[in-house]
MARMIDO-188603 format. One record per residue (C-alpha): x, y, z. Coordinates in steps of 0.1 Angstrom, whole numbers, plus 2048, in hexadecimal, padded with zeros to 3 digits. Layout:
XYZ
...
This chain:
5F3783690
60177666F
5E077C65F
5DF7A066C
6017A765E
5F879863C
5D87AD63B
5EB7CC645
6047C6628
5E87C160F
5D67E161C
5F77F5619
5FB7EA5F5
5D97F95EC
5D481E5E6
5FA8245E7
5F88495DF
5ED853602
60783E615
62284B5FE
61786F605
61886862A
63B859627
648878615
63788E62F
64687B64C
66887C63C
6668A1637
6598AA659
67089266C
68E8A1659
6828C4663
67C8BD688
69E8AB68A
6B08C7678
69E8E368B
6B08DE6AD
6D18D769B
6D08F7688
6C690B6A7
6E28FC6BB
6FA9046A0
6ED92769E
6EF92B6C3
71391F6C4
71D9366A8
70A9536B8
71C94C6D9
73E94D6C8
73396C6B4
72997F6D4
7479766E8
75F97D6CB
74E99E6C5
7569AA6E8
7779BC6EE
7929A86FF
7909C071D
76C9B6722
770992718
78F98672A
79197F74F
7A999875F
7B699B783
7CE9B2795
7E59A67B1
7EF9BA7D0
8089D67CB
8279C27D2
83F9AD7BE
82D98C7B7
8479757C6
8379527C8
8479317D1
8609257B8
84F90B7A2
85C8E9798
8758EC77B
8658E8759
8428EF766
83F90F752
84691972E
86293173A
88792E73B
89692175C
8A1944769
87F95475F
86D93676E
87F93A78F
87696078F
852962785
84893E77D
83693A79E
81A952793
81593F772
81291E785
7F992D79D
7E4939781
7E591776F
7DB90678F
7BE91E794
7B2918771
7B48F2776
79D8F5795
781905781
7638F1775
75A8EB751
7538FE73B
76591B74B
78690774D
787902728
77D926721
79A934734
7B993671E
7DD933728
7E394D744
7F796C73D
805986755
81D9A4758
82D9B7775
8329DD772
8419F8787
832A1A78E
83DA36777
861A41774
866A64767
883A6674E
89BA8374B
890A9272A
8AAA9D711
8ABAC1709
894ACB6EC
87FAAB6EE
85CAAD6DE
84CA9C6FC
853AB071B
84CA95735
856A7172E
84DA54746
854A2F744
848A12759
8609F575C
84E9D5752
8549B0753
84199973B
850977737
83D96F716
841991705
8559826E8
83796D6DE
82498C6D3
83F9A36C6
85C9A46AD
87D9B46B6
8859CE69B
8A59DE6A8
8C09D56C2
8BC9B86D9
8A89AD6F7
8B39BA719
8CB9A472D
8C399B751
8D09B6769
8EF9AC77D
8E59B27A2
9039B67B9
9019B47DF
9169D17ED
91A9BF80E
92299C801
94799E80D
93E9AA830
93799684F
91999C865
92F9AE87E
93E9C4863
91B9CC857
9119D6879
92E9EE87C
926A0185C
919A2485E
8FCA31848
915A43831
929A2382D
909A11822
902A2C808
926A2B7FB
927A057F7
905A047E7
90EA207CF
92DA0C7C5
9199ED7BF
8FFA007AA
91BA0F795
92A9EC790
9099DE785
9049F5768
8E3A0175A
8C29EF758
8BC9E3735
89A9E8726
8879E4705
86C9FB6F7
8549F96DB
860A0A6BC
844A246BC
84CA2C6E1
871A2F6DB
86AA476BD
852A5C6D1
869A5F6EF
887A656D7
89BA496E8
8B4A386D2
8BFA146D6
8E0A126E9
8DBA326FD
8D3A37721
8B9A4C733
8B9A55758
89AA5176D
894A6D787
89AA607AA
8ABA407A0
8D1A3A79D
8CDA1E784
8CDA2B760
8B8A1B745
8C9A0D726
8B3A08707
8C09E86F7
8A49E16DD
8839EA6CE
8669D46C3
8469D66B0
8259C56B8
81D9A76A1
7F79AF6A3
7EC9D06B1
7C89C36B0
7D09A66C6
7BE9A56E8
7E19A26F8
7E79C86F3
7C69D1703
7D59C4724
7F69D671E
7EF9FB71A
80BA1370F
8209F4705
81D9F06E0
819A166DC
820A326F4
804A45706
807A696FB
7F3A8570B
7F2AA86FD
7E5AC0718
7E2AE5711
7EBAED735
805AD273E
814ACD71C
81CAAC70B
824A8D71F
82BA69716
82AA48728
838A2671C
840A0472A
8659FB72B
86A9D572C
8849C6743
8939A473F
87A98C74F
89397F768
8939A177A
88599C79D
87A9C07A3
8989CC7B6
8A09F17B9
8BCA027CD
8B2A0B7F0
8B7A317EB
89FA317CD
87DA407CE
866A247DC
856A117C0
8359FF7BF
82C9E27A8
80C9D9797
8069B678A
7EB9AD772
7E198A76A
7C797F750
7B996173E
7B2967719
790958711
78E93C6F8
76E9436E6
76D9236D3
76990E6F2
7469196FD
72790B6EE
70491A6F1
6FA8FD708
714907721
70C92D723
6F692A742
710916756
72C92C749
71B94C754
71793E778
73B932778
74895476D
735965789
74594D7A2
768952793
766978799
7659727BE
7879747D0
79C9567C5
7BA9487D8
7D99497C3
7F29377D9
80B9437F2
82695E7EF
8499507F1
86495B809
8709747EF
85298B7EF
85B9B07F0
84C9D17E9
8699E17D7
8779F57F4
8949DE7FC
8B59E580B
8C99D07F3
8C79B97D5
8BC99C7EB
8979987EF
8899A480F
87F986824
85A986829
84196D834
82C95981C
80795F81F
7EA957808
7E596D7E9
7C29747DD
7B89827BC
7969907B1
79098B78C
77A9A1777
76B99C755
74F9A973F
748986733
72B98274B
71899E739
72098E718
71396C724
6F497D732
6ED98C710
6F296A700
6D995B718
6BF975710
6C59706EB
6C094A6F0
6A194E704
6919666EB
69B9536CC
6909316DB
66E9406E6
6689516C4
6729326B0
65D91C6C7
6409326BE
648930699
64E90A69A
62D9036AC
61A90E68D
6298F5674
6268D968F
6018E1693
5FC8E166E
6108C066B
5F98AF684
5DB8BB671
5E98AE650
5F288C660
5CE88966C
5C189364A
5D887963A
5CC85E652
5A886764C
5AE867626
5BF845628
5A283663C
588845625
59A834607
597812619
575817629
5657FA615
5807E161F
5817EC643
55B7EB645
55C7C8637
5767BD651
5607CC66C
5417BA65F
554799660
55D79C684
57B7B3685
57B7C76A5
5847EB6A9
5A57E26BA
5AF7CB69D
5A77E6683
5BA800697
5D87E969C
5D97E1677
5D980666D
5F180F689
60A7F567C
607804659
60C826669
62C81A67A
63880B659
63282C648
640843664
65D832675
67482B656
66B84D647
672860667
69384D66D
69E855649
69587A64D
6A787D66F
6C686B661
6C7883644
6C38A165A
6DF896671
6F688D654
6F18AC63F
6EE8C8659
7068D5674
6FE8D7698
6F98BE6B5
6DB8A86BC
6D489C6E0
6BD87F6E7
6A28976F3
6A28A86D0
6978876C1
6788846D5
66589A6BD
6728856A0
6658666B1
6438756B5
64387D690
64B859689
62E84B69C
616867692
607855674
601836689
5F084A6A4
5DB85E68B
5D183E678
5C682D698
5B484B6A5
5A1850684
59682C682
574824690
55D807686
53F81E68A
54E838672
55481E657
52F81C64D
523832630
50C84F63A
503873633
51B889645
5038A6646
4E6892656
4E2885678
4FE89A686
4FC89E6AC
5098BC6BE
5248B16D7
5248C26F8
5488B86FC
5518CE6DF
5428EC6F2
5558E3711
5768DF6FF
5719006ED
56891370D
58790471E
59D90E701
58F932700
593935725
5B7929725
5BF941709
5B095E71D
5C295473C
5E495272A
5DF97471B
5D598373C
5F497474D
60B981731
5FB9A4734
5FF9A575A
62499A75A
62E9B373E
64E9B272B
66899A739
68C99472D
696971724
6A795C73F
6B8943729
69B92B724
67B92970F
65E93D71D
643922720
626939726
62F94F709
6349316F3
6129226FD
5FE9426F8
6019456D2
5F89206CF
5D99256E5
5D19446D0
5D392F6B0
5BC9146BD
5A492E6CA
5A493F6A8
59C91E698
57F9186B0
57193B6A8
575935683
561915683
546924699
543944686
54A93D661
52A92A65A
516949663
52095F645
52094062E
4FD937639
4F295B633
50295A611
4F1939609
4CF949611
4D69665FA
4E294F5DE
4C39395E3
4AE9555D4
4C49595B5
4C6946595
4E292D591
4EB90D5A4
5109105A8
51392A5C3
4F49205D6
4FD8FB5D6
5219025DF
5189195FC
4FE901609
5178E4609
5318FB61A
5188FF637
50A8DC638
52A8C8630
5498DE633
5688CC626
57E8BE642
56F8D365E
5878DC67B
5A78CC66C
5AB8E164C
5A1900660
5BD8FA678
5D68F465C
5CB91464A
5C992B668
5EA920677
5FC91F656
5F294264C
5F994F670
61C94166F
62495364E
61597465A
62597267D
64796B66D
643989655
6389A0671
654995688
66F99966D
6629BC665
6629C568A
6859B8691
6949C7671
6859E9679
6909E669D
6B49DF692
6B49FD67A
6A5A13696
6C1A086AE
6DBA0F694
6CDA3268D
6CAA3A6B2
6EFA326B5
6FCA43695
6E2A5E690
6EAA6466B
6F3A5364B
718A57656
726A5F678
74AA6A67C
75BA6D69E
77EA736AA
790A9169D
785AB56A1
76DAC0685
772AE5680
760AFB667
77AAF464C
777ACF64F
751AD064F
752AE5630
769ACC61F
752AAF627
734AC261B
745AC75F9
748AA25F3
72FA955D9
713A815E9
713A95609
6F2AA660F
6F5AB5632
70EAB564F
70EAC1672
729AC168D
71FAB76B1
734AC36CE
736AB16EF
736ACB70B
73FAB1725
72FAAE747
71DACC755
708AD2774
6E4ADD777
6D3ADF798
6EFACA7A7
6EBAAE78E
703AA4773
6F8AA574E
709A9F72D
70AAC0718
705ABD6F3
709ADB6DC
6F9AD86B9
6EDAEC69C
6C8AE469E
6BFAEC67A
6DCAD866C
6D6ABB683
6B1ABA679
6BBAB9654
6D4A9D65A
6BBA8766D
69CA8E658
69BA6B64A
6A6A5966A
694A39674
684A39696
698A566A6
68DA746B9
695A946A6
69AAB66B7
679AC76BC
66FAE56A8
673AFB6C7
698AF86C5
69DAFA6A0
6ABB1C698
6A7B276BC
6BEB426CA
6C1B5E6E2
6B9B7A6C9
6D9B8C6D3
6CFB8D6F8
6EBB7D70C
6D5B7D72B
6B8B6A71B
6B5B45724
6C3B2D70A
6A9B156FC
6B2AF1705
6A5ACE701
6A8AB771F
6A9A9171F
68AA8372E
69FA72749
6B1A93750
690AA6752
682A8C76B
6A2A8E77F
6A2AB5781
67CAB7784
67CACF766
65FAD4750
65BAE372D
65CB09731
670B08752
693B17755
6B2B04760
6D3B1476B
6F1B0275B
715B03768
72EAFE74C
74CB13751
733B2E75A
70EB32761
6F6B2F744
6D0B30748
6BDB17732
698B16729
68BAF3724
677AF3703
672ACD700
67DAAB70C
688A8D6F8
692A69701
6B2A696ED
6C6A7D6D4
6D3A666BA
6F7A686AF
703A7F6CA
712A646E0
702A70700
6F4A5C71C
6D0A5C729
6D5A7D73C
6DEA9A725
6D5ABD71B
6D8AC96F7
6DBAEE6ED
6E1B036CF
707B066CC
706B2A6BF
6ECB356D9
6FFB256F5
720B366EB
70EB586E8
700B5470B
722B51719
727B2C719
746B1B70C
748B0E6E8
75AAEC6E9
769ADC6CA
753AC56B6
760AA16B4
741A926A3
735A98680
714A8B673
710A8864D
6F0A84639
6F6A72618
6E2A7C5FA
6C6A665EF
6D2A4B5D7
6F6A4E5E2
70AA315F2
715A3B616
733A24612
73FA355F2
73AA57602
74EA4D620
76BA4360A
76CA675FD
769A75620
788A6162A
79CA77612
792A95628
792A8464A
7A5A6264A
7A7A5A66F
783A6067B
76FA42687
751A3D66F
72FA2E676
713A2665E
6F0A1B66B
6EAA0664C
70B9F4651
7059F0676
6E39E1670
6F09CA655
70B9BE66C
6F39B6688
6DA9A5670
6F8990662
6FE981685
6F895B688
6DA96269E
6C9978685
6D2962668
6C794267A
6A6951684
69F95D660
6A793A653
69292966D
675940667
67893A641
677915646
65991765D
64692D644
64E917626
6458F8639
625907646
61A912623
6238F0614
60F8DE62F
5F28F6629
5F28EC605
5F48C760E
5D78CC626
5C28DD60B
5C88C15F2
5C28A560C
5A28B6617
5958B75F4
59F8935EE
58E88960E
56C894601
5728885DE
55D8685DF
53D8795EC
5448975D5
5498815B6
52886F5BC
5168905C1
52589F5A1
51C88058D
4F8885596
4F98AA58F
5088A556D
4EC88E563
4D68AC56B
4E98C3555
5068D156B
5248D8555
5498D455E
54E8F9566
5318FA57E
53D8DA58E
55F8EA595
54C9075A5
5398F05BC
5588DF5C7
56B9005CD
54F90C5E4
5558EF5FC
5778FC609
57791F5FA
563932616
576920631
597928620
58E94D61D
584950642
5A293C64D
5BA95263A
5AB971649
5AB96266C
5CF956668
5D997965D
5C998967C
5D996E692
5FB974681
5F999968C
5EB9926AF
6079796B8
6239926B3
6109AC6C7
60E9926E3
63398A6E0
63D9AF6E1
6289B4700
637998714
65B992708
6799A8706
6849A86E2
6A19C06E6
6B99A26E3
6AE99F6BF
6B39C36B7
6D19CD6CC
6C09EC6D8
6B69FB6FA
6919FD6F2
6779E36EB
6709E46C6
64E9F06BA
6379D96A7
63B9E0682
61D9D766B
6289DC648
6099DB632
61D9D1613
62F9B4626
60F9A7636
5FB9AB616
615999602
61697C61B
5F097961C
5EE97D5F7
6089625F1
5F794A609
5D59515FA
5E294B5D6
5F392B5E0
5D391F5F2
5BD9295D4
5D49165BD
5D28F75D3
5AD8F95D4
5AB8FE5AE
5C18E05A7
5AF8C95BE
58E8D65B1
5978CE58D
5A28AB598
5818A65AB
56B8B158E
579897576
568879585
55886156D
53286556F
529842564
54083257D
53284759A
50E840590
51481B58F
52281C5B2
50282D5BF
4FC84F5CC
4FD85B5EF
4DB85B600
């Protein structure tokens, strides 16, 4: 054993360039395969946070509503809540119940649920409006929120004091109470109410201003003897906080301006949180609504926990026990300030949240990205194996004489393989460990033990390749182009590979497009790999045919370079299967990545245009002719069109969304739209020609046409404040920018009004920005005309989507894969040329003695790999287009575009040509460099060593 180790050390010291190259290659590949899952995990974590944080608080948070009664729970232990003792005694029980419910949940849901919040609110109280008030009807709802002061700042007055509740019968015995008449009850209670004074409340400053209610003044609520005294006003600390989403008409009043009913306002009036919900018995009966919610902590969920969290959220939305009601439960209709005795009883709450939909979307994104990136990563890994095998073969060829001598002196095949395997371990293990350690130290993310399996395989790959490439029979010198036997096993393997590829494609075709389910699609990941191997098989089987034909043509011409080079390309191709695999897979990865990026980018832009429908989309206020004219006068605005929403109308008993447009103007605005359906020519400029009885041309949504059974040319009767007959001139799948659903009807606004239909106000304005103008700069000028409208820009929406962690991470991963593949292809080309250098040098030495000059020698060398490289680049380019086609036909890529439709395959000739050209130039440079190095061998030295026979 000691002799074997000494011999191994002496062998490793010889021909150091190849082992050093293998060390660097292992270091690089081990670092990449260790960094890859870390980067993807970090991207998934950031994308999870990005998606959840991007959802509104109303969709994100977990919200529940308690039964319509005062939520009187058992009084908690003192100090068990963050409230003051009196507040804790009043409403602390519900806080404790919510905390206990959260503590019972499994992880990660328990950590995701933030500190519980709740409020209790009465039904509306109509205030007596002062004479001359701007708002004719004013309503308030009394509200208790024990943690209000955490989210607001008092700006005027003071917070309400606790109401003083007096028992009008406290001084009477039971016998005296029994002798009281109804009038006596009312008289005593009225006296007690008068002694109590008004209920003190606080309003938001905007609400107090809108209701014209000054601090320190009282208002009377209709049907209630207790006046309301405004003691203070507050302002929200952060109006964009999710807290106010759960507290409507609290930070600001809810004002409705109705043409028929006039103006009305509704606001929340906050009571002192010690109020127990008591009202005098002769008041109008009140009901209470209690809302509880858990704010979601988006930082506590990692991508690895999304699947379990989604299941736990579903379980949590089932009815949940929230403890028992205390003896003080009441419904507000009491006969005195003391709570009405009532039994306990279990309280159940059903929570609702949109978080499940968000988590489902995240799971689909994870499944799609993991599958796509697995396809991308398989390419460089395949090229890496090929390069490792070339490196092992090259190292053995450099030591062929020494190994042959060892074999001749009795060294067995096992001993030779063991010696080279030890050298491979000495090369691979330290380099892989160093590469993995560097990736873990320098890059964010998490690494699980399973993630290091691939790193371990990279570490032992040189040892395995060296042992596999070592054979005592292969150490003897011989002509590679003579005595070659055709192996039937090769045919069997090739048939199996082609059959498996065909079966995978058939299965994918049969199952169709499937959405991701949170895990990598094994079949879809394996299909591109099988396609790549099958392509390599076909390349090696087919490429000799044209080269052999070319050699026959060149045989009849003068000149030795082309003929000899083509003959050697057929008889002794450099490297055979291994460089072909490296070239085909490397080129296909680059082309696939370019096609996928173009497809996703175009899909994102199409989605943005389908939503916005123009360079700029403004919504909100009414856009009348004067405002439209003002916008059109802004420099940089080319065209505009106002879109009116006619609301819901009926046709043949079905409900449709009515859209009224100016067809010519809409067509001008959307003329440069990306991937959107424009109004057909039949509607452009269409009208009734002054005949009010003539049918109005209309465009139906495809879904609406199917629902109504309407065809192009048929007539449909529409009920929209009157009866209007429509003539269907065309159908479209969607009408970009109009904000309609999938079932709509679009008509010419002027023609519809002329036919007796109503003409609603337009609240959407589509703006076409002139070529060369910046939509953002134009929007800033539009703000001077219309400052409050909500603005959308398809370019901005697309940029925001592409700037997400998922999109950025995919682009980075694809870039790494492409760069690594091209680099490995170049290494494979150089190693292939170096592998044939000894035989080639002896051949060139003989030819030079016969008059072959150095330029002709370089031509002969270039022919060895040139034809194979050309064919492999072409085959890799075709494969790089076929793989995206397979992916689009079997996987739902909508998660990558954010749209409702599967993106169409985009084959940009400039992009594909640029990628193929770049790979071809890099390969040609590698061949040229290695050719120049191979043609510089010393003729005398090679002749002394003897020529190949």
